[in-house]
Each structure stands twice: as structure tokens, then as C-alpha cells.
N, C-alpha and C positions, 0 to 999 in steps of 0.2 A: 672720724669721718663722718661713718653711718650713721652715729648714736650721734651724732650733733646732727645729721637731717631728721633722724628721733627725734629729737628733743623741739627742733622745731616746727616739726609739722603736728607731733603734738601741741608745742600753744596753740600754734593755727587751728587748730580741732576745738580746743577751749576755750577762744574764742567765740569760732566762732558759735557754738553753742551758747553760749554764754548772754552773746546779741540776740541773740534770737527768743531771749524769756522776756516773758509782756513784764513790765513794771508794774503792781500791784491788781486788782481782782475787774475780771471784765463785767462790761455792763451787760447788764442782760436785755435780749433784743425787746423790745415792745412788739405785743402784740398788735396787726394791722385792724385798723376799722371792722371789715368787713367781717374780720372772724371773729370778733367781738357777736354783733345779733346775733350770727351762724350758731354760735354757744349758745348763745341767749334763748332764742329760739324750739334751741332744746331743752334746755336747762325748764322753758315755761309747760314743754310735753311732760317732761318728769312732773310739774308738779302739779297736773291737768289729769296725771297718772294714763294718759295714752299714750308717755312712750315714744310720738311720732307714731301709732299703729290708726290708716285707717281705715273705717267702719260707719254703716249706716246705725247711728245710735241710736232713729225712728222708730226702727225696724229692726228686735229682735228675732235671731234666728231659730231659736229655742229659749223656752223659760225651765225655769220646776221652783221648787216650793220660797230659794234662797235669793235666787239672783236671773238675771236675763243676760245669754250668751251673748253675742256678733262677732258676726264672721268677721278677723281682719281679712284686709286686702294686698294688703301692701309687705307685709312677713306669713314667713313658713311656717316659725319657729320662737318659741321663747329667746330659745340658744341664741337665736338672729336680732333679736330684742337687743337681747344684753348688750353683746359687740356693739350694735350699734350705739348703744346711752353711754357706754364704756369708753366706746371709740373717739367721744364726746365729752366726756366726766371722768375723770378721774374715779376709783373705787371707795372711797373714801368718803366721794362728796353727796352721795345715793346710795338705795337702797338695795341689793341685787330682788333684794325676797320681798319687796313689796310686790317688785314687778312679776314675784314668783303667782304674789295671792289678786294680782289682777287680768291674768289672764291663764287658757285650757287651752291642752293640746285631745284633742278628739280625735277621733278613725280620719286619722289625717290632713286637716285643718287649724287652723290657730284661731281662738273665740276670746273678746275684749269678754271679762264676768263684771258682768253694776251688780249690786246686790241695794239695799237700802238705807244707805247713806249721803253723804255728798259728797262727789268727786267735783274737784274745780272750784274748792270752795279757797285756797287758797290761791298764788297767780303773779304775773310779775309783767311787763309793758318791755317784752326787749326794744322793741327799736327807739322807745325813749331814756336809752341810759345819758349817762357822762361815767366820766375817767374820773377817776379818786387818784389815780396811778398808773404808768403807764402798763404797769398792766389789772387793774384796780378798777372794775367801777362800781357804779350805785345806775341802783333801776329800780326807778318806783313800786309798790308791793299794791298787790289789788287784794280785794273781800270781794267774794263775788262777781269780779268782770271790771270793779272797779275799783282805779286809784284809791285808798287808803289818806285821809291828810298826812300828811308830816312824814312818811311811814315808806323807807327804800331796805334795798333789800344791796349787803354788797356781798361782790361775784369777785372772786380770784382768780387767774389762770394764769398758766404758765408752759411753756411745750420742752412735752418732754418727749427724748430717743425723736424730736423733730415734731412734735405733733401736736398742736396747741389743745388746750384741756381745762375745762373748769376744776378749780382745784377744791374749793374752797367758799359755800357759801353759808353769809352768814343774815337770816332772818333779821326785822326789825324788835327791838323788846315785844315781852309781852306776844310774840308770837309766836315760840323755839318751839 
């Protein structure tokens, strides 16, 4: 009798396990609209090489023969900038090395470095995006802060460990 009770319990257990399995792949969640724009605003700061740093770019803190240095008000270290950016953009979609080239830590302060080259040449209009699919958007591409005719950046996003991030960015042909 104990044997049949055991078999009966085993059958019920297995039936319960089989019933809890999902049929086929689960549909990936769609990124909310407000999160799309938030991530695009962060990516726009990557494109203009400020990475969200706030500084008075009209008044350098100091200069040398190569560059001007502007004290950053809202970050205290390069690591803090990298942590913020990588919290919104997967490391495969931006260059951490570029952050090292654009900032300097000196005497306990953080400075944005601006040298003799163009900044903000490429850009996007983060508030003027359109969905391509549930987690991909198309954003107007800008040259010198003006939308380029028929040019769009494709941006893919995914939820990674419970956090939405930009995972891939494709510039328009000819601007890679």
C-alpha cells in the first residue's frame, strides 16, 4: 500500500511540474517610452563627449599649450562618470577609453578636457525618436546640432539584470 501511495504522489508531483512549464519562448518586455527618452538623453551626452558632466565651458579653470580644463560640478571622479554611463549603456555600445581622454583628475577635482578639435559634431535629437520594434528606435541624426536630411541612428535597448540599457547603436551609413 505504501508503494502505491508513493507512486500516486510521484505522479501528482510530476504532473504539477509539467503543468507549470511555459509553452514556447516568453515574449521580451517592451521598454517604456519614458525610459527610451531617458536613455537617449544619456547617449546624446556620449556623442557630444560631455557624458553628462556639468561645467562652465565658457570659462576654463586653467589652460596649457594643448588644452583647456573645465572644473566639473556634478561628478567627482572619472570612475563615477563611467559608472553612470555603464548603468545606462552597455559597455559594448560606447568607449570607456574615450572618457579617460576627455577628463582629468587633479588635486582632488575633476576637469573636462577640451583641446583643439571639434566636439559635438555628431549628435541626436533624443526627444524625436520613433519605434522600429518593441526595443529598437530610430532617432534623427544631427551634424553640428542640425538634423541631417534622411539620416537616422538606430538604437537597440534590452533589459539586463532588471535594468534597461542601450545595447547597440548604428550610425547612418557614411558616418561610421
